[in-house]
C-alpha positions as CSV (number, residue, x, y, z in Angstrom):
1,M,0.0,0.0,0.0
2,E,3.0,2.3,0.7
3,I,4.1,1.9,-3.0
4,Y,0.6,2.7,-4.2
5,I,0.7,6.0,-2.3
6,L,4.1,6.9,-3.5
7,D,3.1,6.0,-7.0
8,L,0.3,8.5,-6.8
9,F,2.8,11.3,-6.1
10,R,5.0,10.1,-9.0
11,E,2.1,9.7,-11.5
12,Q,0.7,13.2,-10.7
13,K,4.3,14.7,-10.6
14,T,3.6,16.5,-7.4
15,T,5.1,16.8,-4.0
16,E,1.8,17.2,-2.1
17,L,-1.5,15.6,-2.3
18,P,-4.7,16.0,-0.3
19,L,-6.0,13.0,1.6
20,S,-9.1,12.9,-0.6
21,E,-6.9,12.2,-3.7
22,I,-5.0,9.5,-1.9
23,V,-8.2,7.8,-0.7
24,G,-10.0,8.4,-4.0
25,D,-12.9,6.0,-4.4
26,S,-11.6,3.4,-2.0
27,T,-13.9,1.1,-0.3
28,V,-14.6,1.4,3.4
29,N,-12.5,-1.7,4.1
30,R,-9.5,-0.1,2.4
31,Y,-9.5,3.1,4.6
32,P,-7.8,1.5,7.6
33,V,-5.1,0.0,5.4
34,L,-4.4,3.3,3.7
35,G,-4.3,5.0,7.2
36,I,-1.7,2.5,8.3
37,A,0.4,3.0,5.2
38,L,0.3,6.8,5.5
39,Q,1.4,6.5,9.1
40,E,4.2,4.1,8.1
41,L,5.4,6.5,5.4
42,E,5.2,9.4,7.8
43,E,6.5,8.1,11.1
44,H,8.6,5.1,10.3
45,H,10.1,5.7,6.8
46,G,10.2,9.6,6.9
47,M,9.0,9.9,3.3
48,L,5.8,11.9,4.0
49,Q,4.9,14.7,6.4
50,R,1.7,16.7,7.0
51,G,1.3,19.9,5.1
52,D,0.0,23.2,6.2
53,R,-3.4,21.7,6.5
54,P,-4.0,18.4,8.3
55,D,-5.6,16.9,5.2
56,I,-2.5,17.5,3.0
57,F,0.5,15.1,2.8
58,E,3.8,16.2,1.4
59,L,6.9,14.3,0.3
60,T,9.9,14.9,2.5
61,P,13.3,15.3,0.9
62,L,13.9,11.6,1.5
63,G,10.6,10.8,-0.3
64,M,11.5,13.0,-3.2
65,K,14.9,11.4,-3.5
66,Y,13.3,7.9,-3.4
67,L,11.0,8.9,-6.3
68,G,13.7,10.6,-8.2
69,M,12.2,14.0,-7.9
70,T,14.2,17.2,-7.3
71,S,13.2,19.6,-4.5
């Protein structure tokens, strides 16, 4: 699921995404899995951080490097 989230950033060629775009049209059963994956990317892997608003996720420099993006 972490790769799915990172691929969204890569596909949209952006360093920030709102939670609504990450969740998209996911089923209710998928919400908890996405939440865990976001938490893993944020707290354990250091590739995401919260943006200015709590519903925005941003790639960290490490996340941008992993995806081959420049800051």
